[in-house]
N, C-alpha and C positions, 0 to 999 in steps of 0.2 A: 504494499500499499504506499502510497506517496506520502512523505513526511509531512508536507505542508497540509495535505488533507487531513491527517491525523491531528494536527494541532489545531486547526480551526473548527472542526466539528464539535469536540467537546466544549469548546469555548461557546459555540452557538447554543447548544443545549443547556450549558450552565446559565448563560445569559436569560434564556427564555424561563428557565426553572426558578431563577432567582426573582425574575419579574413577577411570576405567579405567586411566589411565597410572599413578596412584599405587597402584593395587592389584594390581600385577603379582606381587609376593610372595604376596599372598593367593591368587591364581589359582594359582601354583605349589603352595601348600600344599593347595588343594582338589584338584589334579590328583595330589598325592602320596597323598592318602586315598581316591582312586578316583573322583573326578568326572570325567565326560568332557568334553572340550572343548565339545561341544553343550549339556550342561547349564550350564556357565559362561556360554557365549554367551547362553543363554536368559535367565539371571538378569540379565545386564547389559542386554539388550533390554528386559526388563521394567522395570527401573529407568529406563530411557530413556522408556518409555511411560507411566510415572508422572509423569515431570517435565515431558514435552513438553506435554500438555494443560493443566497448570497455568500454565505460561509462556504458552501461547496465550491463556488466558482473561485473565491479567493484562495481555497486550499488546493484546488486541482491545477490551477495555472502554473504555479511553481513546480509541481510535481510532474507536469508534462514536459518539462524542459529537457528530458533525456538523461538526467542524472541517474547513476545506480541506485537502487536496483530498477532495472527496466520494468515497466509495467505496460502491457499492450493497451492502447487507447480504448478498445471495446470493453475492457473490464472496469473502466471508470464509471459505466452506467450502472454496473452491479454494486459498486462501491457507494455511489450516490444513493441508490435505493435502500441499501442496508442502512447507511448513516441517516438517511431521512426517517426511516423507520424508528430508529433508536431515538432521534430527536422528538419525534411524536410521542414516543413511549416516555421520555424524559419529562415531556410537558403534561402528558395525560395523568400521570400519578399525581403529582402535586396539585393539579387542578381539581381532580376528584377529591382529594383530602381537604383542599380548602373548601369546596362547595359543600361536602358532606359536614364540615364543621359549622358552616354558617346557614345551613338549610333549616 
């Protein structure tokens, strides 16, 4: 796997996870004014889907320069899919916990 790719994906997941954890009161306020847990979860997931591709691009570009170890370009799609899934998992778990706490 490309070194740059490894460095930026956990950073993106950590950023979104921290954002979810720090916004627990905001979620409670949204629930108080009538937002459903599903709507809040969709907003958090959308945020993750905006951050993850940007982190993937930033991480893949340096990794595709041809430095050792060589990774065939076609494998980057599978790396992106796996890392995207892990990012969504890293967002879903804290979001569910926060929504359960404030429901």
